[in-house]
N, C-alpha and C positions, 0 to 999 in steps of 0.2 A: 513673846511668851513661849516657853519650852513646850514642845509637843508631848502629850502624855502617852506613855507606852501602853500598848494593849495588854501586856502582862505585868503591869505595875501592881504592887501590893494593894489589895482592896481596902476600901474605907471600913471603919469599924462596923457600920451598919449594912455593909454590902454582903451578899451571899458569897460563899467560897467559890472560887473559879474551878478548882480541881476536886474531883471525887475519886480518890486513889484506890486502886486494886493492888494489894500487896500479894505478890505471888511467891510461894515458897515450895521448893522441890528438893527431894533427896532420894538417891538410889544407891544400890550396892556398888555401882560402877565408880562412885566417888572415893572408894578405897580408904586410904589413910586420912582423907579430909573429912571423913564422916562426922567426927566430933565437932570440928569447927563449922561444918556446913549443916549441923543438925537443925531440924525444924525450929526448935526452941531458940537457938542462937540467931537464925535468920529472922524470926519474928521480932526478937528483941532489937536487933539492929535496924530493921525497917520501921518498926514502931517509933523508935527514937528519932529516926531521920524525918519521918512525916510530922512528928510532933513539933519539930523545930522549924518546919517550913510554913511560910505564910500562904494563905489562900487555899489550904487543904481542909477538906471536911473529914469527918470520922472515917477511917479507912475500912474497906472490906477485905477479908482474908480468904485466900484460895490456896488449898494445900494439895500436893501430890507427893505423898510419902511412900517411897518404894517403887517409883516409876522412872524408867529410863528416859534420858533426855533426847534419845535418837528418834523417839516416836511422839508426835504431838496429840495422839488420841488418848490423852490423859483426862480423867474425869474433872479434876480441879481446873486444868487449863481450859477445857471445853466449856465449863460452867462460866469461867471468867470471860471467855470469848463471847458467849451468849449475852452476858451483861454489858459488855462493851458495845455490841451491836444494838442492844436495846437502849443504850444511853444511861444506864444506871451507874456506871463508872466510866471515867474518861482518861485515866492516867494509870499506866502499869509501872510498878516499882519492883525491882528485883535486887538481890544482893550483888550478883554479877551476871555476866552474859551466859555463863554455863548453867545458871539456874533456869533461865528461859528455855534453853535447849542445847543439845550438842550435835544437831544436824545442821551443817553449814548452809545448805541450800534452803531449808525451811526457815531457819532463824533469819536469814537474809530476806526471805519473802515477807515475813511478818514485819520486820523493821523497815523495809524499804517500800512496801506496797500496802499491806493490810492495815497497819496502824495509821499511816498517813491518810489513807482513804477514809478511815473512820474518825479522823481528827483526834487520835489518841496520843497523848504525851507519853514518852517512854523514858524511864530513868533507871540506870544501872549504877548503884551507889558506889561500889568499890572500883568500878571502871571509870567513874567520873563522866558518865555519859548522860546527857539530858537534852532531849530533842527540842525543848522550848528555850530553856535558859541558855544553852550553848549549842545551837544547831550544828555548828561546825564539828562538834565532838562526834556527831553521827556520820559525818562525811569523810573522816580521815581513814587512812588505811589500817589504823589500829583496830577498829571494830571488826572488819572482815577477817583480818589476820588472827585476832583472838578467837573468832568463830571457827576458823580453820584449825587452830590449835586444839580447841575443845572437841571438834569432830575427830581429829587425829588421835586424841587421847582415848576417845571411846573405841576407835578402831584398834588401837594397841591393846587396850584392856580386853576387848573381845577376843583377839588372837591369843593372848596369854591364857585367858580362861578356857578357850577351846582346847589349847595344847595341854593344859593341866588336866582337863576332864578326859581327854583321849589317853593320857598317860595312866590315869586311874583305871580306865576301861581295860587297857592292855594288861594291867596288873590283876585284872579279875575282880576289881572292887565295884560294888554296887553304888551307883551315884543317883538313883532315882529318889524322888520325894517320898514315894510310898512303895512298899514291897508288893510284889505280885500276890494275888490271891493264893493262899496255901503256904505263904511264908510271912515272916515278920523280921524286922530289923533287930540285929543283936544289940541289946542295950549297952554293951561294953564296946561295941565297934559297929557303928551305923553303916559301914561299908560291907558288912558281912550279913548274910541271911541265915536265919534259923527256921526250921519247919514249924508252922502253926498247925498243930495236930488236928484241931477241929475242922479247919478249912481243908487241910491236906486229905482228910478222910473223904470229903466231897469230891476232890480232884481225882482220887483213886476210883471212886464210884463212877465218875464220868467216863474215865478211860475203860473201866471194866464193862460198863453198860454198852459202850460203843462197840467194843470187840465182841460182845455177845450178840450183836445184831440190831441194837436199838438205834433208831435214827437220831440225828442231832436235835430235831424238833421234839421227838419223843422224850429225849433226855431232859430238855427244858421243861416240858410239861410235867414230867415226874418230879423234878426238883420243886416246881411250883406247887404241885399237889401235896408234897411232903412239908411245905412251909419253910423250905430252906431259903434264907435271904440271899439275894444276888451279891456279887463282890462289892459293889458300891455301898449297899445297905449294911453289909457285914462290917465294912471298915468304919462306917459311922456308928454302928452299935458298939464298937470297941473304942470309941472316943477319938477317932481320927477325924481331922477337919478335911475330909475328902469330899470333893464335889465333882459330879459328872453331869454333862449337859442334859442327858436323858433321864437323870435320876428321878425327878418328880413324875415324869410321864410313866416310867416303869413301875413306880411305887413298890420297889423291893422285889419285883418279879424278874425271873430269868428270861432274857431273849435268846433265841437260838444263836445269835452272833457271839454272845459271851461264851456259850458252850464251845463253839467252833474255835474261838480265840484260845481257850484253855487247851483244847486238843492239839493245837498247832504250836504251842509255846514250848520251845526246847529248854527253857529254864527249869522245867520240872525233872529233867534228867541230871541235874547238877551242873549244867553248862551255862555260863553267863554269856548272853548274846546282847550286845549294846551297840549304840551308834547306828541304828537302822534309819534314823531320820536326822536331818541337819538343817539348821536355819539358813535360808538363802543368803542373807546379809545381816550384819549387826544392826542395820537400820530398818529391817523388815521382820515382823514377828510371823513370818510365813515359813513353814518347814517343807522340805521335799524328801521323798523316800529315796534312799540310796540303794544301788544294786547290792545283791547279797554278797558279792565278792568284796565289798568294802565294809561289811559289818565286822565288828570286833568281837571275836568269839574266844572264850577261855574256858577250858574244860575243868571239871572237878573243883569248882570254887565253893560249893556248898553241898549239903546233903540232898541226894536225889529223892523225889517222891515217886517217880515213875521210872522203872528200869529202861535203859536205852533201847533194848530189843523190843519192848512193848511199844515204846514211842515210835520206833521206825515202822512197826506193823500198822500202827494207826495212820501214819503219814501215807503209807502205801494204799491203805483203804480210802483215805480222803481224796487221793489222786484218781481213784476209779469212779466210774459212773455207777453210783449206788442209789438208785431211786427207790423211794418207799412206796409200796402198793397203796391204793386208796383205802381209807378207813382203818389204817393200822399205824402203829408207831415203830414198827420194826422193818428192817430191810429184808429182802428175800435171802434165803439160805446161800444161794450162789451168786448174789448180786455183785457185779463187777468182775466176776471170775470167768464167765463163759464167753468163748469166742468161736466163731465159725472156723473150722479147720482149713477152709479153702480161701475165703476172702479176708479173714482176720478181723471182721467186724463183730461187734457185740451181738449176742443172741437176745432176741426179744421174747418176753414172757406173755403168753396168752392163755385164755381159759375157754374150754369148750364144755357144753352141757350135754350129757347123755341121759337117757331115760331114768337111770337110777343113780347117777353120780356125776359130779363135775370134775373135769380133769384139767390140770395145768400142763402146758407143754411149751417148749421153746422152739423158736423159728429164727432163721437167719434174718437180721434186720435189713441187709442189702436186698434180699429177695422180697421182703415185705414192703419196703419203701420204694424200691426202684425196679423190681422185677428181674434184676440180674442175679447172678449166682444161682444156687438151688435152695430148696427149703431147709434141708438139714434138720428136720423136725425130730424132737425127742421128748417123750413124756417125762414130766417132772418126777413122778414116783419111780420110774425105771432109772432115771439118772441118779436119784438119791440112793437106790439100792446098789447100783454099780459102784458109786463113789465110796459108800460105806464098806463094801466088801474089799475094795482095793486098799482103802485106808487101813483097815484092820490087818491086811496082809503086810503092808509096809510097816505098821507098828510092831507086828510080831517079829519081823526081820530085825527091826531096831532093838527090840528086847533081847533077841538072841545074840546080836553083835555086842550089845552092852555087857551081857554076861561073859562073853569070851574075852572082852577087853579087861573086865574086872579080874578074871582068872589069870590073865597074862600079867597084869600089874602086881598081883599078889603071889605069883609063882616064884618058888625058891630060886631057880636058876636065873630068873630075870633080876631078882634082887641081888644075887651074887655078881651078875654082870655089871650092875650099877656100882656096887662096892668096888669091883676091880677097876672100873674106869676112874672112880674117885681116888683110889690109891695111886694110879698112874698119873693122875693130874697133880697130886701132892708131890710125887717124885720129880716131875718135870719142873714144877714151881721151885723146888729146892735147888735143882740143877741150874735153873735160870738165875736165881739169886746169887749163886756162887760165881757164875760167869760174869754177872754184872759187877760184883765186887772186884774180881780180878781185872776187869777192863778199867775200872776206876783207879786201881792201884798202879796202872802203867804210867800215868803222867808223873806222879811223884818219883817213881824209879828213874824215869828219863831225866827229870830235872836234877836228881841227885847224882847222875852219872852212871847208875847201874845198868842202864840200857842206852844203846846208841839210837840216833834218830831213826835209822832204817829198821832196827829191831822194834822200836816203839810202834811205828806205823804198821809193820807186818803183823805184830801181835794184836794191835787194835782192830785191824781188819778181820783177823781170825775170830776174835771174841764177838765182834759185831755180827759177823755172819752166823755164828753159833746162836746168838740171841735171836736173830731173825727166824732161824729154823725152829727154835723152841717156841717162839710166839705163834708160829703157824701150827705147830703140833697142839699147843694149848687151845687154840681157837677151834681146831677140829674136835678135840676132846670135849670142849664145852658143848658143842652141838650134839655130840653123841650122848652126853649125860642128859641134856635137855630132852632129847628124843626118848631116852630110856625111862626117864622119871616123869616127864610131863605128857608125852605123846598120848598115852592111854587115857590120862585124866582129861586132856583136851577133847579127844574123840568122844569120851563118855559124856562130856558136857554138851556137845553138839547133838548127840543121839538122844539126850534127855528131852529135847523138844518133842520127840515122838513118844518116848517111853512114858511120859507123864499122862498120855492118853491110852495107856494099855487096857483100861477097863471100858473103853468106848463101846457103847451099845447102840446109841442112836446118834445121828449127825447133829452137831450144833454149829452155829455160825462161828463161834470162837475156835473150835477145832478145825473147821474148814479153812478159815483165813490164816490160822497159825501154821498149817501144814501144807497147804496147796497154793502154788503161785498162779496157776492158770489151768483151765480145762478147755480143750478143743473138741468140738462136736463135729464128727464126720458125717457125710451123707450116708444114710442107712442106719444111723443111730449109734455108731461106734464112738468111743471117746478116747482121748489121750490126756492123761493127767500129768502135769508138770509139778513135781513136788518141790517144796522149799528144802534147803539144806542138802541138796543132792550131792554137792561137793563134800559134805561131811560124811556121807555114806561111802563115797569113793575113797576118801582119806582113811576112814576107819577100816575099810576092807584092805587097803594097801598095808596099813599098819599091822593088822592081824596077820596077814600073809608074811610080812617081814619078820615079825616076832616069832611066829611059829617056825619059820625056817631057821631061826637062830637057836632054837631050843635043841638040846642033844637028843 
């Protein structure tokens, strides 16, 4: 009598042998195959297949729509794996091997170790692989070869996508899913950013408050007190499907980290900075921070919310040690600016109580902490008075120089000199055009026999030399014209950093950080102030001297 196969079709009253798990997956990496590999098509194919098989119970369906095959941490797959281990299903059916996954190593691990250990039957319909009906189909080179091809396909797609995204970054196109707070995507071109005025007003306030001396934590507290929603909440209020891991915990409130992130974001100057992070591998959803030298930066890609000069001032302040005194949300007037003139270390602020008044004073931190150097003590009120006096003197000088520059720019002889240079430039350009035409006419004259070879080469060298000399003259004239017409305007622009504070009556954090680079405190209470834009003063002074010398 013939021996009955273990996997022979069951009798009519026997329970089904196989409880199938139909696994369906689709992701963007499938490219042009997206339509044929759609979830609906996969379901129809697998449902038809199991319906025609004997010994199969009603199938269970597991979906991963939009998940890459290189990573097996997919919700649908993990749910199926849990049911396989619990014995609720015992047969995995997929359309083809690429639906199970595109990671050669992990696909092999499941096919050769995990599924056999769990007693799970595996079927790939289009690949004609069935671990029970045709065990040999699992052991041929075809299966690992197809898995390698599927893996390599993913690698190739990843490289092409990365190259395409880098090209867009170099072109200054925005490729993020959501625009940064303060901007919105252009509805006609999602790669371009437009200013979102409501959020941009908050960004301007943040920069302004910081420059006025408010601490980062103080800014966050003010925004929360005013009821301003944080960036995540703002996006959701405007209908964006934006999710942040800490959104529920923050409940719409501003953390100081969000304020700091805005203050350090160069995007607000109109410059696109992208490619700061990169995924380590197409098989790993882990990104790493790239060095700043590898970031892709393109200037003037969109409208700026913050002027570049203001942004750079903020970055300089962020790089300084600007601690906030206890029980206040503002940094000290000179925080981050005071240095010991001898050891170069920061000055430490202390307070002393007298019978009728409390006094703040500064002391060298090296002396205070290590006993080295010397005290270099200086009372805060005396420092403020000295700085205010010196600043007002510097501002008065800037105002005087600005008036002189304006007078020179509007002076009649100066305008006449500019017009004379322009006329000379036009004359030389005309002469150059004629010389160029004569040089070009030499070749036809030589070919027609009007010139000998020797005459042609001699005249060509003569005209070429003349053209070179004219080019040098024109280059020099262009520099003189620029100097005459723009020099004063450029100097005026630099001096304007000081002249805008011409009505300064009391010191403010904004004025101090805008005009002063550093203050050195000497032993005995003397100070040395290093002003910003010192080169501008020198350049303006030189320009004034040169222009005055040129006047009759």
